[in-house]
C-alpha positions as CSV (number, residue, x, y, z in Angstrom):
1,M,-20.0,-21.1,-6.2
2,L,-16.3,-21.8,-5.8
3,E,-14.7,-24.2,-8.3
4,L,-12.4,-25.8,-5.7
5,R,-9.6,-26.2,-8.2
6,P,-7.6,-29.4,-7.8
7,N,-4.0,-28.0,-7.9
8,C,-1.6,-25.2,-7.1
9,E,-1.4,-23.0,-10.2
10,C,2.3,-22.4,-9.5
11,C,3.9,-25.8,-8.6
12,D,1.0,-28.1,-9.7
13,R,0.8,-29.7,-6.2
14,D,-2.5,-31.6,-5.7
15,L,-5.0,-29.7,-3.5
16,P,-7.9,-32.0,-2.6
17,P,-11.2,-30.3,-1.8
18,D,-10.6,-30.8,1.9
19,S,-7.0,-29.6,1.9
20,P,-6.1,-27.1,4.7
21,D,-3.1,-26.0,2.6
22,A,-5.2,-24.4,-0.3
23,R,-5.2,-20.6,-0.6
24,I,-7.3,-18.5,-2.9
25,C,-7.4,-14.8,-3.9
26,T,-10.5,-12.8,-4.7
27,F,-10.4,-14.1,-8.3
28,E,-10.1,-17.7,-7.1
29,S,-6.5,-18.1,-8.2
30,T,-5.5,-21.2,-6.2
31,F,-2.1,-21.9,-4.7
32,C,-0.6,-24.1,-2.0
33,I,0.4,-22.5,1.3
34,E,4.1,-23.1,0.5
35,C,4.0,-21.1,-2.8
36,V,1.9,-18.3,-1.1
37,E,4.4,-17.9,1.7
38,T,7.8,-18.7,0.1
39,R,7.3,-17.5,-3.5
40,F,4.7,-14.8,-3.4
41,S,5.2,-13.4,0.2
42,G,1.4,-13.4,0.6
43,V,0.6,-11.3,-2.5
44,C,-1.2,-12.8,-5.4
45,P,0.9,-12.7,-8.6
46,D,-2.3,-12.5,-10.7
47,C,-4.3,-9.7,-9.0
48,G,-1.9,-8.2,-6.4
49,G,-4.3,-8.9,-3.6
50,D,-4.0,-11.1,-0.6
51,F,-5.0,-14.7,0.1
52,S,-7.5,-16.5,2.3
53,A,-7.7,-20.2,3.2
54,R,-10.0,-21.9,0.7
55,P,-13.2,-22.9,2.4
56,I,-13.8,-26.7,2.8
57,R,-17.1,-27.7,1.3
58,P,-19.0,-30.2,3.5
59,A,-19.1,-33.8,2.3
60,G,-22.9,-33.7,1.6
61,S,-22.6,-30.6,-0.5
62,L,-19.4,-31.9,-2.2
63,R,-21.4,-34.9,-3.5
64,R,-24.0,-32.6,-4.9
65,F,-21.6,-29.9,-6.1
66,P,-18.3,-31.6,-6.8
67,A,-14.9,-29.9,-6.9
68,S,-13.5,-29.1,-10.3
69,L,-11.2,-31.6,-12.1
70,R,-9.8,-28.9,-14.5
71,R,-6.2,-28.2,-13.6
72,V,-4.9,-24.7,-14.0
73,Y,-1.1,-24.4,-14.3
74,K,0.6,-21.0,-15.0
75,G,4.0,-21.7,-13.6
76,H,4.5,-18.0,-12.7
77,R,8.0,-18.0,-14.1
78,A,8.9,-14.7,-12.4
79,Y,8.3,-16.3,-9.0
80,A,8.7,-20.1,-9.4
81,A,11.9,-22.1,-9.6
82,P,12.4,-23.2,-13.2
83,T,10.6,-26.5,-13.8
84,A,9.1,-28.3,-16.8
85,A,5.4,-27.7,-17.4
86,P,3.3,-30.6,-16.3
87,D,2.2,-33.2,-19.0
88,A,-1.1,-32.1,-20.4
89,R,-2.2,-35.8,-20.5
90,Q,-1.8,-36.0,-16.8
91,S,-4.1,-38.4,-14.8
92,P,-6.8,-36.9,-12.6
93,P,-6.0,-35.8,-9.1
94,S,-5.1,-38.5,-6.6
95,W,-8.3,-38.2,-4.6
96,V,-10.7,-38.9,-7.5
């Protein structure tokens, strides 16, 4: 079952479980559509594969099988504009 990770692994943008802007690769690396299109040119920096829109889990299933709250942030320095790493004590995603 997909984790439905809560953020873009590159820019740390929140990606709620119902976000149409979330993209995943075959290893479930999760990025926002902006990073996929502008920073990675559609090629995953982790596996070299392409991306698909992340499926949206129906509300009934989401209650039974909730989205992950574990944030993954890699920054992908080779691709991303230089920014400070997010604070590890960050509050949960905005939709929680």
